[in-house]
C-alpha positions in Angstrom: 0.0 0.0 0.0 2.9 2.4 0.9 4.5 1.6 -2.5 1.2 2.4 -4.3 1.0 5.7 -2.4 4.6 6.6 -3.3 3.9 5.9 -7.0 0.7 8.0 -6.8 2.5 10.9 -5.2 5.3 10.7 -7.8 2.7 10.7 -10.6 1.1 13.8 -9.1 4.4 15.6 -8.8 5.3 14.6 -12.4 2.0 15.9 -13.7 2.4 19.2 -11.7 5.9 19.6 -13.1 4.6 19.0 -16.6 1.7 21.5 -16.1 4.1 24.1 -14.8 6.4 23.6 -17.7 3.5 23.9 -20.2 2.2 27.1 -18.6 5.7 28.6 -18.5 6.3 27.7 -22.1 3.0 29.2 -23.0 3.8 32.5 -21.2 7.2 32.7 -22.8 5.8 32.0 -26.2 3.1 34.7 -25.6 5.6 37.3 -24.5 7.8 36.5 -27.5 4.9 36.7 -29.9 3.8 40.1 -28.4 7.3 41.4 -28.7 7.4 40.4 -32.3 4.1 42.0 -32.9 5.3 45.3 -31.4 8.5 45.3 -33.4 6.4 44.7 -36.6 4.1 47.5 -35.7 6.9 50.0 -35.1 8.7 49.0 -38.3 5.4 49.2 -40.3 4.6 52.7 -38.9 8.1 54.0 -39.7 8.0 52.6 -43.2 4.5 54.0 -43.7 5.7 57.5 -42.7 8.7 57.3 -45.0 6.7 56.1 -47.9 3.6 58.2 -47.2 3.4 61.5 -45.3 7.1 62.5 -45.5 7.3 61.7 -49.2 4.2 63.8 -49.8 5.5 66.6 -47.6 8.8 66.7 -49.6 6.9 66.9 -52.9 4.6 69.6 -51.6 7.5 71.6 -50.2 9.3 71.5 -53.5 6.0 72.7 -55.2 5.8 75.6 -52.7 9.4 76.6 -53.4 8.9 76.4 -57.2 5.7 78.5 -57.0 7.4 81.1 -54.7 10.4 81.4 -57.1 8.0 81.9 -60.1 6.1 84.6 -58.1 9.4 86.3 -57.3 10.4 86.4 -61.0 7.1 88.1 -61.8 7.6 90.6 -58.9 11.1 91.6 -60.0 10.6 91.8 -63.7 7.1 93.3 -63.8 6.3 96.9 -65.0 7.9 98.5 -62.0 4.6 99.1 -60.3 4.1 95.6 -59.1 3.0 92.6 -61.0 0.2 90.2 -60.0 1.4 86.6 -60.2 -0.5 84.5 -62.7 -3.4 82.4 -61.5 -1.5 79.1 -62.1 1.4 80.1 -59.9 -1.0 81.1 -57.1 -2.9 77.8 -57.6 0.3 75.7 -57.4 1.4 77.7 -54.3 -2.0 77.1 -52.7 -2.0 73.3 -53.5 1.6 72.9 -52.2 0.8 74.6 -48.9 -2.4 72.5 -48.5 -0.5 69.3 -49.2 2.2 70.3 -46.8 -0.3 71.1 -44.1 -2.1 67.7 -44.5 1.1 65.6 -44.6 2.6 67.2 -41.5 -0.6 67.4 -39.4 0.7 64.5 -37.1 4.0 66.2 -36.3 3.6 69.2 -33.9 6.9 71.0 -34.6 6.8 70.3 -38.3 3.1 71.2 -38.6 3.7 74.5 -36.8 6.6 75.4 -39.1 4.4 74.5 -42.1 1.7 76.7 -40.8 4.1 79.6 -40.4 5.3 79.1 -43.9 1.7 79.2 -45.2 0.9 82.5 -43.3 4.1 84.2 -44.4 3.6 83.2 -48.0 0.1 84.5 -48.0 1.2 87.8 -46.4 4.1 88.1 -48.9 1.8 87.6 -51.9 -0.7 90.1 -50.4 2.0 92.7 -49.9 3.0 92.5 -53.6 -0.4 93.3 -55.0 -0.7 96.0 -57.7 -1.4 99.5 -56.2 0.4 98.9 -52.9 3.4 100.9 -54.0 5.8 98.2 -52.6 9.6 98.2 -53.2 10.1 95.2 -55.6 13.8 94.9 -54.9 13.2 94.9 -51.1 10.1 92.6 -51.2 11.4 90.1 -53.7 15.2 90.4 -53.4 17.6 88.1 -51.6 18.1 90.4 -48.5 18.4 88.6 -45.2 15.1 88.3 -43.3 14.5 90.7 -40.4 15.3 89.6 -36.8 11.8 90.4 -35.6 9.1 87.8 -35.6 7.8 87.1 -39.1 4.3 86.4 -37.8 3.8 89.8 -36.2 0.6 91.6 -37.4 0.6 94.7 -35.3 1.2 98.3 -36.6 4.7 99.0 -37.6 5.6 95.4 -38.1 8.0 94.7 -40.9 6.4 93.4 -44.1 7.1 89.8 -45.1 9.6 89.5 -47.9 10.7 86.7 -50.2 13.7 86.1 -48.0 11.4 85.4 -45.0 9.4 82.9 -47.1 12.6 81.2 -48.2 13.8 81.0 -44.6 10.5 79.5 -43.6 10.8 76.9 -46.4 14.4 76.1 -45.4 13.3 75.5 -41.7 10.5 73.2 -42.8 12.9 71.3 -45.0 15.4 70.9 -42.1 12.6 69.6 -39.8 11.4 67.3 -42.5 14.9 65.8 -43.0 15.2 65.3 -39.3 11.9 63.4 -39.3 13.0 61.3 -42.3 16.3 60.5 -40.6 14.7 59.6 -37.3 12.2 57.3 -39.0 14.9 55.7 -41.1 16.9 54.9 -38.0 13.8 53.5 -36.3 13.1 51.3 -39.3 16.7 50.0 -39.3 16.6 49.3 -35.6 13.2 47.5 -35.9 14.5 45.4 -38.8 17.6 44.4 -36.8 15.5 43.6 -33.8 13.3 41.4 -36.1 16.3 39.6 -37.4 17.5 39.0 -33.9 14.1 37.7 -33.0 14.2 35.3 -36.0 17.7 34.1 -35.0 16.6 33.6 -31.4 13.5 31.7 -32.6 15.6 29.4 -34.7 18.0 28.8 -31.8 15.0 28.0 -29.6 13.8 25.5 -32.2 17.2 23.8 -32.2 17.2 23.6 -28.4 13.7 22.1 -28.4 14.8 19.6 -31.1 17.8 18.6 -29.0 15.6 18.2 -25.9 13.1 16.2 -28.0 15.9 14.0 -29.2 17.2 13.3 -25.7 13.6 12.6 -24.5 13.1 10.3 -27.4 16.3 8.5 -26.6 15.3 8.0 -23.0 11.7 7.1 -23.6 12.1 5.0 -26.8 15.6 4.0 -27.8 16.8 3.0 -24.3 13.8 0.7 -23.7 14.4 -0.9 -27.1 18.0 -1.5 -26.2 16.9 -3.2 -23.0 14.6 -5.4 -25.0 17.4 -6.2 -27.4 19.7 -7.2 -24.6 17.1 -9.4 -23.1 16.5 -11.1 -26.4 20.3 -11.6 -26.8 20.6 -13.1 -23.4 17.7 -15.4 -24.1 19.7 -16.9 -27.0 18.8 -17.2 -30.6 20.2 -16.5 -34.1 21.3 -13.0 -33.0 22.8 -13.9 -29.7 26.4 -13.6 -30.8 27.9 -10.1 -30.4 28.9 -8.4 -33.6 32.6 -7.3 -33.3 31.9 -4.6 -35.9 29.2 -3.0 -33.9 29.2 0.8 -34.3 30.7 3.2 -31.7 28.8 6.0 -30.0 25.8 5.6 -27.8 23.3 6.7 -30.5 24.8 4.3 -33.0 24.9 1.5 -30.5 21.3 2.0 -29.5 20.3 2.1 -33.1 22.2 -1.1 -33.7 20.6 -2.7 -30.7 17.1 -1.7 -32.0 18.0 -3.2 -35.4 19.1 -6.4 -33.8 15.8 -6.6 -31.8 13.8 -6.0 -35.0 15.8 -8.6 -36.8 15.2 -11.1 -34.0 11.5 -10.4 -33.9 11.3 -10.7 -37.7 13.2 -14.1 -37.5 10.7 -15.3 -34.9 7.7 -14.0 -36.9 9.1 -15.6 -40.0 9.3 -19.0 -38.4 5.8 -18.6 -37.0 4.5 -17.4 -40.4 6.1 -20.3 -42.2 4.3 -22.7 -39.8 1.0 -20.9 -40.4 1.5 -21.0 -44.1 2.2 -24.7 -43.9 -1.0 -25.2 -41.9 -3.1 -23.4 -44.5 -1.9 -25.7 -47.3 -3.5 -29.1 -47.7 -1.6 -31.0 -45.0 -1.1 -34.4 -46.5 -0.3 -33.1 -50.0 2.1 -30.5 -48.7 3.9 -33.0 -46.6 4.0 -35.5 -49.5 5.5 -32.9 -51.8 8.0 -31.9 -49.2 9.1 -35.5 -48.7 9.5 -36.0 -52.5 11.5 -32.8 -52.9 13.8 -33.5 -50.0 14.3 -37.3 -50.6 17.8 -37.8 -51.9 18.1 -41.5 -52.5 21.2 -43.7 -51.9 24.6 -43.1 -53.5 26.7 -45.9 -54.9 29.7 -47.5 -53.4 32.6 -45.3 -52.4 30.5 -42.1 -52.1 28.9 -40.4 -49.1 26.4 -37.5 -49.3 24.5 -35.0 -47.1 21.7 -32.6 -48.1 19.7 -29.8 -46.7 16.7 -27.9 -48.2 15.0 -24.9 -46.6 11.9 -23.5 -48.4 11.2 -19.8 -48.6 7.5 -20.3 -48.0 6.0 -23.1 -45.9 7.4 -26.5 -46.8 7.3 -26.5 -50.6 10.4 -25.3 -52.4 11.2 -24.7 -56.0 14.5 -26.6 -55.6 14.9 -30.3 -56.4 17.7 -32.6 -55.6 18.6 -36.3 -55.9 21.3 -38.9 -55.7 21.3 -42.5 -57.0 23.6 -45.4 -57.9 23.9 -45.7 -61.7 24.0 -49.1 -63.4 27.8 -48.8 -64.1 28.6 -48.4 -60.3 29.0 -44.7 -60.4 26.9 -42.2 -58.3 24.8 -39.6 -60.0 23.9 -36.3 -58.2 21.7 -33.5 -59.4 20.4 -30.2 -58.1 18.0 -27.9 -59.9 16.3 -24.5 -59.1 13.0 -23.6 -60.7 12.3 -19.9 -61.1 10.1 -18.5 -58.3 9.1 -20.3 -55.1 5.9 -21.5 -53.5 3.4 -24.2 -54.5 3.6 -23.6 -58.3 7.4 -23.8 -58.4 7.3 -26.8 -56.1 4.9 -28.8 -58.3 7.2 -28.2 -61.4 10.2 -29.1 -59.3 8.6 -32.5 -58.4 8.0 -33.1 -62.1 11.6 -32.2 -63.1 13.0 -34.3 -60.3 11.1 -37.3 -61.6 12.2 -36.8 -65.2 15.9 -36.3 -64.4 16.0 -39.2 -61.9 14.4 -41.5 -64.4 16.9 -40.6 -67.2 19.8 -41.2 -64.9 18.4 -44.5 -63.6 18.1 -45.6 -67.2 21.8 -45.2 -67.7 21.7 -42.0 -69.7 24.4 -39.5 -69.2 24.3 -35.9 -67.7 23.6 -34.3 -71.1 20.7 -36.6 -71.9 19.2 -36.0 -68.4 19.4 -32.3 -69.0 17.7 -32.6 -72.4 14.9 -34.6 -70.7 14.4 -31.7 -68.3 14.2 -29.3 -71.3 11.4 -31.5 -72.8 9.5 -31.5 -69.5 9.6 -27.7 -69.2 8.9 -27.0 -72.9 5.3 -25.9 -72.3 5.9 -23.8 -69.1 6.1 -20.4 -70.8 6.7 -18.4 -67.7 9.1 -20.8 -66.0 12.7 -21.9 -66.4 15.1 -23.9 -64.3 18.8 -24.2 -63.7 20.3 -27.7 -63.3 23.6 -29.3 -62.5 24.1 -33.1 -63.0 27.3 -34.7 -61.7 28.4 -38.3 -62.0 31.1 -39.5 -59.5 33.1 -42.5 -60.7 35.1 -43.8 -57.7 36.8 -46.5 -59.9 38.2 -43.9 -62.3 38.7 -41.0 -59.7 36.7 -38.7 -62.0 33.8 -36.3 -61.8 31.7 -35.8 -65.0 29.2 -33.0 -65.0 26.9 -30.7 -66.9 26.1 -27.3 -65.6 23.0 -25.7 -67.2 23.3 -22.1 -66.0 23.3 -23.2 -62.3 25.2 -21.7 -59.4 28.8 -22.9 -60.0 29.5 -25.9 -57.7 32.4 -25.8 -55.2 35.1 -28.5 -55.5 37.3 -28.6 -52.4 40.6 -30.3 -53.2 42.5 -32.4 -50.7 45.0 -29.6 -50.1 42.2 -27.2 -49.0 42.0 -25.2 -52.3 38.5 -24.6 -53.8 37.8 -24.8 -57.5 34.5 -23.9 -59.3 32.7 -25.9 -61.9 31.6 -23.2 -64.4 28.5 -23.5 -66.5 28.8 -25.7 -69.6 25.6 -24.4 -71.3 22.6 -22.1 -70.9 19.8 -22.5 -68.3 16.8 -24.6 -69.3 14.2 -22.4 -70.9 11.2 -23.2 -73.1 12.6 -20.9 -75.7 15.5 -23.3 -76.4 15.5 -25.5 -79.4 14.4 -29.0 -78.3 16.6 -30.7 -81.0 19.7 -28.7 -80.3 22.5 -30.2 -78.2 23.2 -27.1 -76.1 25.3 -28.5 -73.2 28.8 -29.7 -73.1 29.9 -32.6 -70.8 33.2 -32.0 -68.9 35.3 -34.3 -66.7 37.7 -33.4 -63.9 39.7 -35.5 -61.4 37.9 -36.3 -58.1 39.7 -38.6 -55.6 39.5 -39.5 -52.0 39.7 -36.6 -49.5 38.0 -34.2 -51.9 34.6 -32.6 -51.4 31.9 -31.6 -54.0 29.3 -29.0 -52.9 26.2 -28.2 -55.0 24.1 -25.2 -53.9 21.4 -22.9 -55.1 21.8 -19.1 -55.5 19.6 -18.7 -52.4 22.7 -19.5 -50.3 25.3 -17.2 -51.8 22.7 -14.3 -52.2 21.4 -14.4 -48.6 21.7 -10.9 -47.0 22.2 -9.6 -43.5 20.7 -6.4 -42.0 23.4 -4.3 -43.6 22.6 -5.6 -47.1 25.8 -7.7 -47.4 25.6 -11.1 -49.2 27.0 -14.4 -48.1 28.9 -14.4 -51.4 31.1 -17.0 -53.0 34.2 -16.0 -51.0 32.6 -16.8 -47.7 31.4 -20.2 -48.9 34.9 -21.0 -50.1 36.4 -19.9 -46.9 34.0 -22.1 -44.9 34.8 -25.1 -47.0 38.6 -24.6 -46.7 38.3 -24.4 -42.9 36.5 -27.8 -42.7 38.5 -30.4 -40.6 37.8 -33.1 -41.8 36.1 -32.2 -45.2 33.1 -34.5 -44.9 29.6 -33.7 -46.3 27.8 -33.6 -43.0 30.2 -30.9 -41.7 30.0 -28.9 -44.9 26.2 -28.8 -44.8 26.1 -27.8 -41.2 28.7 -25.1 -41.7 26.9 -23.6 -44.7 23.5 -23.8 -42.9 25.0 -21.9 -39.9 26.4 -19.3 -42.2 23.0 -18.8 -43.9 21.4 -18.4 -40.5 23.7 -15.5 -39.8 22.5 -13.8 -43.0 18.8 -14.6 -42.5 17.3 -11.1 -42.6 16.0 -11.7 -46.1 15.5 -15.4 -45.9 12.1 -15.5 -47.6 13.6 -14.1 -50.8 14.6 -17.5 -52.1 14.9 -21.2 -51.3 18.2 -22.5 -49.9 19.5 -26.0 -50.8 22.9 -27.7 -50.3 24.1 -31.1 -51.6 27.5 -32.2 -50.5 29.3 -35.4 -51.7 32.7 -36.9 -50.9 34.8 -39.9 -51.8 35.3 -42.7 -49.3 37.9 -45.4 -49.6 38.5 -46.3 -53.3 36.5 -49.4 -54.2 38.0 -52.3 -56.0 37.6 -52.2 -59.8 35.5 -55.0 -61.2 37.6 -57.8 -62.8 36.3 -57.1 -66.3 37.5 -53.5 -66.1 41.2 -54.2 -65.4 
């Protein structure tokens, strides 16, 4: 009961910590989002003023200056009694002052300076009206403006001249440039702050990703590694430690997870194979399996061992056999029908019967191969490879035909391994039935030497890294046999295939091994 209370209290503390972390993260995220919003607002406002009011104010001020200069020209070069500026100049001056007033209405100092400019410009235009008797040179010349206030309206106040209007325009221009510079700096600072915010956000994402990876390793990868170790300790095809295991804890955990997955797949494959066998018709399946795996008895002076593993259930597309020929020699054969499963297995049974019958009748390897070609002639979507070997203990020879099959291995007494290369094409319905397409070859084969026939399912078996068993590994295993007997060869190759069993269901695996025993006496008639 106390243990249960402790666990309940730990769960409550864990939930509280998680809730606090979630709330804190939400508050931080909200603060960051609000800060980003404010930065964006300031930047947008500065850019709006630069692109809107200040640009309009600059254009309007330039229009006021141009109109004032045109009015000054009319004033100076009139008839000497004062010249009224044309209506278009006055209209441009009025529009410029109105645009300047609208665009600067949100800035107190600039708006006040623009208003002063408008009043002084109006008074200057009014003082230069015809009939006022004004001094054109004084009112429209370049003399410096008086030191008294230009906005005075009392009696005796100095009249507003062009120089005063020009000074007012210059002051408005200075204030406008100050506003443009200030908003430009504000926009730059806002852009820099936004960039820093983006960088900080990316850094935060990286930190969250790292924390997520650590949490994933602790919550997922480590438990998988524990499961892998338990499976390894329990024993099985992956129990042996791999000396080439990667370094680094992440790589080791990944490797352990992969080993666990491979072990589970191996177990599931065995269970699936049993289920597939149960779904097939039991007696028929078992009968076909017995026919395909039955090897027969070799002749005197030869010992053999075989092994056949189907890719699906119990029925394979590989077929094998061994029998004593009428002349005292021993005939061996191994074939591989394309595909696997029930259809390939039925054709394999038929081919095994045909090849075995031809050899029992005393026909040679080439005739047995042609018999297989006639049997498969109407199987348009199927083909087969076949190797037929005849061991003659009396003559210490091995006569064979290799119809496109995996090259057999011939281990010599000194440990070297030779290959029996193909002597003709694979057996396919497209071949000419009347053409002799296969050559018969004979090589020495004496006591202490070992012949191994296998299908490509053995040499092409792959491990988790995608590496194949390959011809070199098979040759090394045969060289290492002490003594080189068929049973030891079949066991060694089966163990090797188990180590590369990740993709076992890809193809059937069959091995036939034969060796010479003591040399039998030659019949009297053959001396």
